[in-house]
C-alpha positions as CSV (number, residue, x, y, z in Angstrom):
1,X,20.6,16.2,16.8
2,X,17.7,17.3,17.8
3,X,16.5,18.0,13.9
4,X,18.1,14.1,12.9
5,X,15.3,12.6,16.1
6,X,13.3,14.9,14.0
7,X,13.8,14.2,10.4
8,X,14.0,10.5,11.7
9,X,10.3,10.7,13.4
10,X,8.8,12.2,10.2
11,X,10.3,9.9,8.1
12,X,8.7,6.4,10.1
13,X,5.3,8.8,10.5
14,X,5.6,9.1,6.2
15,X,7.1,4.9,5.9
16,X,3.5,4.2,7.8
17,X,1.9,5.2,5.0
18,X,3.9,4.0,2.3
19,X,3.9,0.4,4.3
20,X,0.5,0.1,3.5
21,X,0.6,0.8,0.4
22,X,3.7,-1.5,-0.1
23,X,1.9,-4.5,1.3
24,X,-1.0,-4.2,-1.1
25,X,2.2,-4.9,-4.1
26,X,3.4,-7.9,-1.8
27,X,-0.5,-9.3,-1.1
28,X,-0.6,-9.6,-4.8
29,X,2.5,-10.4,-5.9
30,X,3.1,-13.4,-3.7
31,X,-0.9,-14.9,-4.8
32,X,-1.2,-14.1,-8.1
33,X,2.9,-13.2,-9.9
34,X,1.0,-10.1,-10.9
35,X,2.6,-6.5,-9.9
36,X,-0.8,-4.4,-9.9
37,X,0.5,-1.2,-11.8
38,X,-3.6,0.1,-10.6
39,X,-3.0,0.3,-6.9
40,X,-2.7,3.7,-6.4
41,X,-5.9,3.6,-7.6
42,X,-7.6,2.4,-5.1
43,X,-6.2,4.3,-3.4
44,X,-8.0,7.8,-4.7
45,X,-11.3,5.2,-4.6
46,X,-10.6,4.8,-1.0
47,X,-10.4,8.1,0.1
48,X,-13.2,9.3,-2.6
49,X,-15.4,6.5,-1.4
50,X,-14.3,7.8,2.7
51,X,-15.2,11.4,1.6
52,X,-18.7,10.4,-0.2
53,X,-19.5,8.2,3.1
54,X,-18.7,10.8,5.2
55,X,-19.8,14.5,4.3
56,X,-22.6,13.4,2.1
57,X,-24.7,10.0,2.8
58,X,-23.5,11.8,6.6
59,X,-22.6,8.4,8.0
60,X,-20.3,9.0,11.5
61,X,-16.5,8.7,10.6
62,X,-15.7,5.2,12.3
63,X,-19.4,3.4,9.8
64,X,-18.4,5.8,7.1
65,X,-14.5,4.2,7.5
66,X,-15.8,0.7,7.7
67,X,-18.1,1.5,4.7
68,X,-15.5,2.0,2.6
69,X,-13.2,-0.4,3.3
70,X,-16.1,-2.6,2.1
71,X,-17.1,-1.3,-1.1
72,X,-13.0,-0.9,-2.1
73,X,-12.8,-4.5,-1.0
74,X,-15.6,-5.4,-3.2
75,X,-14.1,-3.6,-5.8
76,X,-10.8,-5.2,-5.8
77,X,-12.8,-8.7,-6.1
78,X,-14.7,-7.1,-9.3
79,X,-11.8,-6.4,-11.2
80,X,-10.0,-9.7,-10.4
81,X,-13.3,-12.0,-11.4
82,X,-13.4,-9.4,-14.6
83,X,-9.8,-8.7,-16.1
84,X,-7.5,-10.9,-14.2
85,X,-9.1,-14.1,-13.8
86,X,-9.8,-14.6,-17.8
87,X,-5.6,-14.4,-17.9
88,X,-4.9,-16.8,-15.4
89,X,-2.4,-19.1,-17.4
90,X,-1.6,-17.0,-19.7
91,X,1.9,-15.1,-20.4
92,X,2.7,-12.4,-17.5
93,X,3.2,-9.9,-19.8
94,X,-1.1,-10.5,-20.4
95,X,-2.3,-8.9,-16.3
96,X,0.3,-6.8,-16.5
97,X,-0.5,-4.7,-19.1
98,X,-4.4,-5.0,-17.8
99,X,-3.7,-3.4,-14.8
100,X,-1.6,-0.5,-16.5
101,X,-4.4,0.0,-18.3
102,X,-7.3,-0.3,-15.7
103,X,-5.0,2.6,-14.1
104,X,-5.5,4.8,-17.2
105,X,-9.0,4.0,-17.2
106,X,-9.6,4.7,-13.3
107,X,-7.9,8.1,-13.7
108,X,-9.9,8.7,-16.4
109,X,-13.0,8.1,-14.4
110,X,-12.0,9.8,-11.7
111,X,-10.8,12.6,-13.6
112,X,-14.8,13.0,-15.2
113,X,-16.2,12.3,-11.8
114,X,-14.6,14.6,-9.4
115,X,-13.8,17.5,-12.1
116,X,-10.6,18.1,-11.0
117,X,-11.7,19.5,-7.6
118,X,-10.3,18.8,-4.5
119,X,-12.3,17.7,-0.9
120,X,-11.0,17.8,2.5
121,X,-12.0,14.5,4.8
122,X,-13.7,15.5,7.9
123,X,-12.0,13.6,10.8
124,X,-12.9,14.0,14.2
125,X,-9.0,14.1,15.2
126,X,-7.8,17.7,15.5
127,X,-4.5,18.8,13.5
128,X,-1.9,19.3,16.4
129,X,0.3,16.8,17.3
130,X,3.3,16.3,19.8
131,X,6.3,17.9,20.0
132,X,9.8,15.5,19.9
133,X,11.1,16.0,23.3
134,X,14.8,17.6,22.4
135,X,13.3,18.9,18.7
136,X,11.9,21.7,17.1
137,X,9.5,19.1,15.4
138,X,5.8,18.6,16.1
139,X,4.5,14.9,14.5
140,X,0.5,15.8,13.7
141,X,-1.9,13.6,15.2
142,X,-2.7,12.1,11.4
143,X,0.6,11.2,11.4
144,X,0.5,8.9,14.7
145,X,-2.6,7.4,13.8
146,X,-1.0,6.3,10.7
147,X,1.8,4.7,12.5
148,X,-0.2,3.1,14.8
149,X,-2.8,1.9,12.1
150,X,-0.6,0.6,10.6
151,X,1.1,-1.4,13.0
152,X,-2.1,-2.7,13.8
153,X,-2.7,-3.8,10.2
154,X,0.6,-5.5,10.1
155,X,-0.5,-7.0,13.1
156,X,-3.5,-8.3,12.2
157,X,-2.3,-9.5,8.3
158,X,0.5,-11.5,10.1
159,X,-2.1,-13.3,11.9
160,X,-3.9,-13.7,9.4
161,X,-1.5,-15.6,7.2
162,X,-0.3,-17.3,11.2
163,X,-3.3,-18.9,12.4
164,X,-6.0,-18.7,10.2
165,X,-7.4,-21.2,7.3
166,X,-7.7,-19.1,4.3
167,X,-4.0,-17.4,5.5
168,X,-2.0,-20.8,5.0
169,X,-3.8,-21.9,2.2
170,X,-2.5,-18.3,0.9
171,X,1.1,-19.5,1.9
172,X,1.0,-22.8,0.6
173,X,-0.3,-21.5,-2.6
174,X,2.1,-18.7,-2.6
175,X,4.7,-21.7,-2.3
176,X,3.8,-23.6,-4.9
177,X,0.2,-23.3,-6.6
178,X,-0.2,-26.5,-8.9
179,X,1.2,-28.4,-5.9
180,X,-1.5,-26.3,-3.2
181,X,-3.9,-26.5,-6.1
182,X,-3.8,-30.7,-5.8
183,X,-4.2,-30.4,-1.7
184,X,-7.3,-28.8,-2.3
185,X,-7.2,-25.4,-1.7
186,X,-9.3,-23.0,-4.4
187,X,-6.8,-21.2,-5.8
188,X,-9.5,-18.5,-7.3
189,X,-10.8,-18.4,-3.9
190,X,-7.0,-17.2,-2.7
191,X,-7.0,-14.9,-5.3
192,X,-10.1,-13.1,-4.4
193,X,-9.0,-12.6,-1.1
194,X,-5.6,-11.4,-2.2
195,X,-6.8,-8.7,-4.2
196,X,-9.3,-7.9,-1.7
197,X,-7.0,-7.8,1.0
198,X,-4.7,-5.0,-1.4
199,X,-7.1,-3.4,-1.9
200,X,-8.4,-2.6,1.6
201,X,-4.8,-2.0,2.2
202,X,-4.8,0.7,-0.4
203,X,-8.0,2.1,1.0
204,X,-6.3,2.6,4.2
205,X,-2.8,4.0,3.0
206,X,-5.8,6.5,0.6
207,X,-7.7,7.5,3.5
208,X,-4.3,8.1,5.8
209,X,-2.8,10.4,3.2
210,X,-5.9,12.5,2.8
211,X,-6.5,13.0,6.3
212,X,-3.2,15.2,6.4
213,X,-4.2,17.1,3.0
214,X,-6.9,17.7,0.3
215,X,-8.7,14.5,-0.9
216,X,-7.7,14.4,-5.1
217,X,-5.9,12.3,-7.6
218,X,-2.3,13.3,-6.5
219,X,-3.0,10.8,-3.6
220,X,-2.5,8.0,-6.5
221,X,1.7,9.5,-6.9
222,X,2.2,7.9,-3.3
223,X,2.2,4.3,-4.8
224,X,5.2,5.7,-7.0
225,X,6.9,6.4,-3.9
226,X,6.0,3.4,-2.0
227,X,7.2,1.0,-5.2
228,X,11.3,0.9,-3.9
229,X,9.3,0.0,-0.4
230,X,8.4,-3.2,-1.7
231,X,11.2,-4.3,-3.8
232,X,13.6,-3.1,-1.2
233,X,12.0,-5.6,1.8
234,X,11.4,-8.4,-0.9
235,X,8.2,-8.6,-3.1
236,X,7.4,-11.9,-1.1
237,X,7.7,-10.9,2.3
238,X,4.9,-9.1,3.6
239,X,6.9,-7.8,6.8
240,X,9.4,-6.6,4.4
241,X,7.1,-4.4,3.3
242,X,6.8,-3.1,6.4
243,X,10.5,-2.9,6.2
244,X,10.8,-0.7,3.4
245,X,8.6,1.4,3.9
246,X,9.7,2.8,6.7
247,X,13.3,3.0,5.6
248,X,11.9,4.2,2.8
249,X,10.2,7.0,4.1
250,X,13.4,8.2,7.0
251,X,16.0,8.3,3.8
252,X,13.4,10.5,1.7
253,X,12.9,12.6,4.8
254,X,17.0,12.7,5.7
255,X,18.0,13.7,1.9
256,X,15.0,15.8,1.7
257,X,16.4,17.7,4.9
258,X,20.4,17.2,4.3
259,X,20.4,17.4,0.5
260,X,17.7,19.6,-0.8
261,X,14.0,19.1,-0.8
262,X,14.5,18.6,-4.9
263,X,16.4,15.1,-4.1
264,X,13.4,13.7,-2.0
265,X,12.2,11.5,-4.8
266,X,15.1,10.5,-6.0
267,X,16.8,9.1,-2.7
268,X,14.8,6.0,-2.2
269,X,15.7,4.8,-5.9
270,X,18.8,5.7,-5.5
271,X,19.1,3.4,-2.2
272,X,16.8,0.6,-4.3
273,X,19.2,0.2,-6.8
274,X,22.3,-0.1,-4.6
275,X,20.0,-2.4,-1.8
276,X,19.5,-4.2,-5.4
277,X,22.7,-5.0,-6.6
278,X,23.8,-6.6,-2.8
279,X,20.8,-8.3,-2.1
280,X,18.5,-8.8,-5.4
281,X,15.1,-10.5,-3.3
282,X,15.3,-7.8,-0.7
283,X,15.9,-7.6,3.2
284,X,13.0,-10.1,3.9
285,X,12.6,-11.7,0.3
286,X,13.1,-15.3,-0.6
287,X,16.0,-16.1,-2.3
288,X,15.5,-18.2,-5.2
289,X,17.5,-19.3,-7.6
290,X,17.7,-20.6,-10.9
291,X,19.8,-23.2,-12.6
292,X,21.0,-22.3,-16.0
């Protein structure tokens, strides 16, 4: 039982990062109907921006993180304005291919700029964490912080959509963009905010991942493992992203512990396939019925 509890705890910590990545997928998809295949590269950019702000510029940790989030959000705005907005109204295949091409371009830029070097993100938090009672598992402080940050971020996002005027406009645009536009909602502004928020979520996830590992382009691979979380929770549900991320994290760790570490990346997709056969719109996604 102790091993099970420890494994689940590790899965929750991993799922917190997956949730942050998954919510970025969801925010953009809800607003524009586009799946951003370059989301993992935004994670990498966030981690590198944080390293440059703190280690090279010499900003305090909190200030460096704040600057990083602003810069990464601005990059999201530029990507939307320069690459996605001109394609609005075109076939959905066009912007999706743009994000695939963008991921390749960003990968190349990151590789050329960093020359394949890895970096350690300096943090003021000690590595050692807490031991889970009744187990031999120790959860690092970085994992605990990732859980807290993810929880706070989702509360803020839920409050934003619930109480702010922009959040309500985003919900309206997601439900029916044409009707929202007729009601005076600026779709261009709403889509810009969506891309900025998604970029910020990716940066937070990249920083959280980099805190417990080294900063490298491999951080972006987390987005591929978070992809099942977004689909499992529902591509149009922010809270579904949180639930899906935690579930996928737990499933991944359980598979690694009880079946084998080589199956770690397989189990989430197996569970996803089964879940989508039963509930194709996700656990918390909106059910859509198309008449033929």
